[in-house]
PADOVEX-34902 format. One line per field, with one value per residue (C-alpha): x, y negated, z negated; residue number from 0. Coordinates in pm, 1 decimal, decimal comma, m for minus. Layout:
! residues N
xx: [X | ...]
yy: [Y | ...]
zz: [Z | ...]
nr: [NUM | ...]
! end
This chain:
! residues 253
xx: [0,0 | 152,7 | 138,4 | m163,5 | m374,7 | m276,7 | m393,9 | m730,5 | m787,5 | m713,7 | m952,2 | m1229,6 | m1177,3 | m1224,3 | m1583,5 | m1701,8 | m1905,3 | m1733,7 | m1929,0 | m1870,2 | m1758,7 | m1994,6 | m2277,4 | m2433,3 | m2473,7 | m2794,8 | m3058,6 | m3146,6 | m3485,8 | m3731,3 | m3807,7 | m4134,7 | m4431,1 | m4763,4 | m4952,5 | m4916,9 | m4664,5 | m4814,2 | m4812,3 | m4517,6 | m4525,3 | m4745,8 | m4638,9 | m4692,3 | m4944,1 | m4792,9 | m4920,5 | m4909,9 | m4736,1 | m4948,2 | m4899,4 | m4653,4 | m4797,9 | m4713,9 | m4496,9 | m4800,1 | m4974,1 | m5244,6 | m5384,5 | m5198,8 | m5338,3 | m5583,9 | m5449,8 | m5434,2 | m5642,9 | m5645,8 | m5428,2 | m5643,5 | m5961,4 | m5827,4 | m5728,0 | m6076,9 | m6285,3 | m6596,4 | m6925,4 | m7066,5 | m7414,6 | m7666,9 | m7739,2 | m8035,4 | m8283,9 | m8473,7 | m8638,4 | m9017,2 | m9084,8 | m8936,5 | m8928,1 | m8969,4 | m8948,0 | m8977,9 | m8798,2 | m8977,7 | m9295,4 | m9636,0 | m9848,4 | m9617,0 | m9590,9 | m9310,8 | m9413,9 | m9139,8 | m9232,7 | m9003,5 | m9082,3 | m8946,9 | m8623,2 | m8572,7 | m8643,8 | m8341,9 | m8455,0 | m8453,7 | m8792,1 | m8944,6 | m9193,2 | m9463,6 | m9461,2 | m9789,5 | m9981,0 | m10246,7 | m10040,6 | m10168,4 | m9869,1 | m9639,8 | m9273,8 | m9099,0 | m8789,1 | m8591,9 | m8411,7 | m8145,6 | m8048,6 | m7745,7 | m7978,9 | m8186,8 | m7873,7 | m7773,8 | m8119,3 | m8089,0 | m7764,0 | m7940,2 | m7789,7 | m7967,0 | m8034,3 | m8089,8 | m8210,2 | m8348,4 | m8687,9 | m8773,0 | m8842,8 | m9181,1 | m9063,9 | m8886,0 | m8751,4 | m8744,3 | m8478,3 | m8598,0 | m8459,8 | m8523,7 | m8416,8 | m8525,2 | m8625,8 | m8727,4 | m9071,5 | m8948,6 | m8674,5 | m8358,1 | m8217,2 | m7934,5 | m8195,9 | m8380,2 | m8268,4 | m8330,0 | m8259,5 | m8453,6 | m8269,4 | m8307,6 | m8095,0 | m8065,2 | m8163,5 | m8424,4 | m8230,6 | m8384,0 | m8079,4 | m8121,8 | m7919,1 | m7944,9 | m7806,9 | m7894,7 | m7962,0 | m7635,5 | m7447,4 | m7597,4 | m7501,0 | m7144,6 | m7074,8 | m6781,6 | m6693,2 | m6853,2 | m6895,2 | m7236,8 | m7346,6 | m7642,9 | m7747,4 | m8107,8 | m8337,8 | m8096,7 | m7856,6 | m7546,2 | m7392,7 | m7256,8 | m7105,3 | m7110,6 | m6909,5 | m7044,3 | m6783,3 | m6802,0 | m6878,9 | m7165,0 | m7319,8 | m7292,8 | m7463,4 | m7741,8 | m7803,6 | m7837,4 | m8113,3 | m7926,4 | m7925,2 | m7602,4 | m7545,2 | m7266,9 | m7181,2 | m7155,8 | m6874,7 | m6890,1 | m6987,6 | m6698,7 | m6895,8 | m7060,7 | m6895,4 | m7218,9 | m7276,8 | m7554,8 | m7590,9 | m7758,1 | m7918,6 | m7952,7 | m8157,9 | m8201,2 | m8572,9 | m8590,9 | m8664,7 | m8648,5 | m8998,9 | m9097,5 | m9167,8]
yy: [0,0 | m328,8 | m652,9 | m789,4 | m484,1 | m496,8 | m860,1 | m780,5 | m484,4 | m698,6 | m973,4 | m715,3 | m587,9 | m934,4 | m953,2 | m634,9 | m682,7 | m578,6 | m291,3 | m14,1 | 326,6 | 479,3 | 219,0 | m8,3 | m379,7 | m461,4 | m663,8 | m997,1 | m984,1 | m1277,3 | m1432,2 | m1302,6 | m1538,3 | m1557,8 | m1724,4 | m1944,2 | m2223,5 | m2567,8 | m2831,7 | m3064,6 | m3331,2 | m3127,2 | m2939,4 | m2568,2 | m2451,0 | m2295,0 | m1941,6 | m1810,7 | m1474,1 | m1170,4 | m1039,1 | m755,4 | m407,7 | m204,6 | 104,4 | 340,6 | 131,4 | 24,3 | m328,6 | m609,0 | m729,9 | m1021,0 | m1368,8 | m1467,4 | m1780,3 | m1761,1 | m2067,4 | m2283,0 | m2154,6 | m2231,6 | m2581,1 | m2661,7 | m2828,3 | m2643,7 | m2800,5 | m2983,4 | m2862,0 | m3104,2 | m3044,8 | m2820,5 | m3011,6 | m2781,3 | m3057,4 | m3065,2 | m3320,9 | m3607,8 | m3609,3 | m3952,9 | m3984,6 | m4290,2 | m4311,5 | m4422,0 | m4396,5 | m4520,6 | m4461,9 | m4577,2 | m4377,3 | m4371,0 | m4221,7 | m4189,4 | m3995,4 | m3769,7 | m3983,2 | m4288,1 | m4104,9 | m3976,4 | m4321,8 | m4442,6 | m4804,0 | m5004,4 | m5003,9 | m5148,1 | m4942,8 | m5054,8 | m4853,2 | m4976,8 | m4647,9 | m4659,3 | m4892,6 | m5237,5 | m5407,0 | m5350,9 | m5300,9 | m5259,8 | m5068,7 | m5095,2 | m4808,8 | m4930,6 | m4776,9 | m4624,2 | m4475,1 | m4317,2 | m4169,0 | m4021,7 | m3869,8 | m3714,4 | m3551,8 | m3398,9 | m3634,8 | m3778,0 | m4152,2 | m4359,0 | m4718,2 | m4977,0 | m5140,3 | m5506,9 | m5644,6 | m5712,9 | m5771,5 | m5438,6 | m5227,0 | m4860,5 | m4635,6 | m4412,7 | m4090,2 | m3984,1 | m3673,5 | m3469,5 | m3111,6 | m2787,3 | m2637,7 | m2466,7 | m2580,7 | m2371,3 | m2177,1 | m2428,6 | m2695,3 | m2487,8 | m2515,8 | m2218,9 | m2406,1 | m2638,1 | m2967,8 | m3249,5 | m3556,7 | m3816,8 | m4170,8 | m4287,1 | m4239,2 | m3985,3 | m3765,7 | m3421,1 | m3104,1 | m2820,1 | m2489,6 | m2224,6 | m1853,0 | m1794,6 | m2002,4 | m1798,3 | m1470,4 | m1586,4 | m1713,6 | m1923,0 | m2258,4 | m2542,8 | m2920,4 | m3069,9 | m3418,7 | m3545,6 | m3864,9 | m3771,5 | m4075,0 | m4325,7 | m4581,5 | m4424,1 | m4081,5 | m3857,3 | m3512,8 | m3209,7 | m2886,4 | m2539,6 | m2275,4 | m1899,7 | m1864,8 | m2115,5 | m1904,0 | m1593,2 | m1778,3 | m1901,1 | m1552,1 | m1423,4 | m1678,2 | m1942,9 | m2313,0 | m2496,5 | m2855,6 | m3080,4 | m3450,6 | m3588,6 | m3791,8 | m4168,0 | m4418,1 | m4631,5 | m4954,7 | m4965,5 | m4646,0 | m4495,0 | m4119,0 | m3870,5 | m3547,5 | m3289,2 | m2956,4 | m2675,2 | m2359,5 | m2069,3 | m2061,8 | m1739,1 | m1470,2 | m1096,8 | m953,3 | m726,3 | m363,9]
zz: [0,0 | 104,4 | m91,4 | 96,9 | 14,0 | m355,5 | m381,9 | m216,1 | m452,8 | m762,7 | m648,7 | m607,9 | m963,7 | m1112,2 | m973,0 | m1152,9 | m1488,3 | m1809,9 | m1972,1 | m2222,9 | m2117,3 | m1866,5 | m1936,4 | m1683,0 | m1745,4 | m1941,9 | m1763,2 | m1933,6 | m2115,0 | m2123,2 | m2462,2 | m2616,9 | m2589,6 | m2778,0 | m2497,7 | m2201,8 | m2223,5 | m2298,3 | m2026,6 | m2018,6 | m2285,7 | m2529,9 | m2841,2 | m2870,2 | m3131,2 | m3441,8 | m3495,2 | m3852,4 | m3881,3 | m3961,0 | m4317,4 | m4330,7 | m4366,7 | m4673,8 | m4663,9 | m4654,5 | m4385,3 | m4633,0 | m4580,8 | m4758,0 | m5094,5 | m5083,1 | m5133,7 | m5502,5 | m5552,0 | m5930,4 | m5982,9 | m5755,3 | m5916,1 | m6262,8 | m6157,3 | m6026,2 | m6302,0 | m6414,1 | m6317,3 | m6615,0 | m6704,6 | m6855,2 | m7223,5 | m7291,0 | m7508,3 | m7746,0 | m7951,5 | m7960,5 | m8235,4 | m8434,2 | m8813,6 | m8973,8 | m9353,0 | m9576,1 | m9911,7 | m10231,3 | m10034,1 | m10141,3 | m9836,4 | m9556,7 | m9233,3 | m8974,6 | m8639,3 | m8376,8 | m8065,2 | m7865,9 | m7560,5 | m7744,3 | m7822,7 | m7468,0 | m7322,9 | m7522,3 | m7562,8 | m7885,6 | m8058,7 | m8377,2 | m8580,7 | m8822,0 | m9145,1 | m9297,2 | m9296,7 | m9570,6 | m9787,0 | m9876,7 | m9715,8 | m9422,2 | m9344,5 | m9012,2 | m8910,2 | m8587,1 | m8414,9 | m8171,0 | m7837,5 | m8011,8 | m8274,6 | m7997,2 | m7841,1 | m8178,1 | m8214,4 | m7867,5 | m7986,5 | m8287,4 | m8546,4 | m8850,6 | m8829,9 | m9144,0 | m9148,6 | m9391,1 | m9349,6 | m9365,9 | m9712,3 | m9871,7 | m10227,1 | m10183,1 | m9897,8 | m9800,7 | m9652,2 | m9371,3 | m9227,1 | m8867,1 | m8677,4 | m8376,5 | m8447,3 | m8277,0 | m8335,2 | m8654,4 | m8888,5 | m8832,9 | m9131,0 | m9185,1 | m9268,1 | m9526,4 | m9888,8 | m10120,4 | m10445,0 | m10670,6 | m10714,8 | m10965,8 | m11030,9 | m11303,0 | m11209,9 | m10961,3 | m10637,6 | m10398,7 | m10345,0 | m10191,5 | m10137,7 | m9884,6 | m10011,4 | m9754,8 | m9791,9 | m9604,5 | m9863,4 | m10144,8 | m9977,7 | m9898,4 | m10253,4 | m10126,1 | m10285,5 | m10092,1 | m10126,4 | m10044,8 | m9941,7 | m10143,8 | m9961,5 | m9888,8 | m9863,5 | m10013,5 | m9874,6 | m10029,4 | m10075,2 | m10348,9 | m10334,2 | m10560,7 | m10537,4 | m10613,7 | m10693,0 | m10639,6 | m11011,8 | m10971,8 | m10696,9 | m10913,0 | m11198,2 | m10970,2 | m10833,7 | m11191,4 | m11253,1 | m11449,0 | m11356,0 | m11271,2 | m11386,1 | m11255,8 | m11231,9 | m10880,7 | m10733,2 | m10790,1 | m10523,3 | m10396,9 | m10446,5 | m10790,1 | m10920,0 | m11051,2 | m11049,6 | m11124,9 | m11314,8 | m11094,8 | m11183,4 | m10930,9 | m10970,0 | m10728,1 | m10654,0 | m10452,7 | m10710,3 | m10655,8 | m10624,9 | m10914,6 | m10825,1]
nr: [0 | 1 | 2 | 3 | 4 | 5 | 6 | 7 | 8 | 9 | 10 | 11 | 12 | 13 | 14 | 15 | 16 | 17 | 18 | 19 | 20 | 21 | 22 | 23 | 24 | 25 | 26 | 27 | 28 | 29 | 30 | 31 | 32 | 33 | 34 | 35 | 36 | 37 | 38 | 39 | 40 | 41 | 42 | 43 | 44 | 45 | 46 | 47 | 48 | 49 | 50 | 51 | 52 | 53 | 54 | 55 | 56 | 57 | 58 | 59 | 60 | 61 | 62 | 63 | 64 | 65 | 66 | 67 | 68 | 69 | 70 | 71 | 72 | 73 | 74 | 75 | 76 | 77 | 78 | 79 | 80 | 81 | 82 | 83 | 84 | 85 | 86 | 87 | 88 | 89 | 90 | 91 | 92 | 93 | 94 | 95 | 96 | 97 | 98 | 99 | 100 | 101 | 102 | 103 | 104 | 105 | 106 | 107 | 108 | 109 | 110 | 111 | 112 | 113 | 114 | 115 | 116 | 117 | 118 | 119 | 120 | 121 | 122 | 123 | 124 | 125 | 126 | 127 | 128 | 129 | 130 | 131 | 132 | 133 | 134 | 135 | 136 | 137 | 138 | 139 | 140 | 141 | 142 | 143 | 144 | 145 | 146 | 147 | 148 | 149 | 150 | 151 | 152 | 153 | 154 | 155 | 156 | 157 | 158 | 159 | 160 | 161 | 162 | 163 | 164 | 165 | 166 | 167 | 168 | 169 | 170 | 171 | 172 | 173 | 174 | 175 | 176 | 177 | 178 | 179 | 180 | 181 | 182 | 183 | 184 | 185 | 186 | 187 | 188 | 189 | 190 | 191 | 192 | 193 | 194 | 195 | 196 | 197 | 198 | 199 | 200 | 201 | 202 | 203 | 204 | 205 | 206 | 207 | 208 | 209 | 210 | 211 | 212 | 213 | 214 | 215 | 216 | 217 | 218 | 219 | 220 | 221 | 222 | 223 | 224 | 225 | 226 | 227 | 228 | 229 | 230 | 231 | 232 | 233 | 234 | 235 | 236 | 237 | 238 | 239 | 240 | 241 | 242 | 243 | 244 | 245 | 246 | 247 | 248 | 249 | 250 | 251 | 252]
! end
């Protein structure tokens, strides 16, 4: 082979593709597409990847939305009103009557009431819009009447058709002095026999407290009365001596 032939043979070798042993050159593959290409100047739509299948080819678990659900505030439900009547009481009463209707309370507007009743004179008492709101919430409202040589304290509250057990006192209560203090010791209190402090305000314009101990409850259940002094008022520092007696007696067989 002369020099010219050697040069031609070498040039031919340089045009052959470089491949592995015995393999042919791979053909170029087009890039995978998910649809037709968008027109020029427009962006391609982003396609969310399918969730990966599990090892046993079962469907993937549902998306956990617990965090989002917990973050969403619960829908506030309107309060359920179970009141059917309004209780109106007048302290140191001598024929006066206080009549507040449930419609008045639900209307929520300030209103003035005449207390004359079958008394020979009259008083008036005003319940404000805030008082009506408190009554709607089941709270006790106390107010003082106008004066006709004297005045009266009144107590107003909304109530269901029957008084609930926590309103019913099972003791007889008496107090020194002329103030109309009251106590509510429930059947549940008597059964629990746990020390408890009670408010005594009742139909007065001030409050006192008295504490019954576990030993007091035991004594009451055995039929004996319990006598204690109350706390003093912060203003004039007076107090009362109160006597409590369990009035529910065991029926004789």
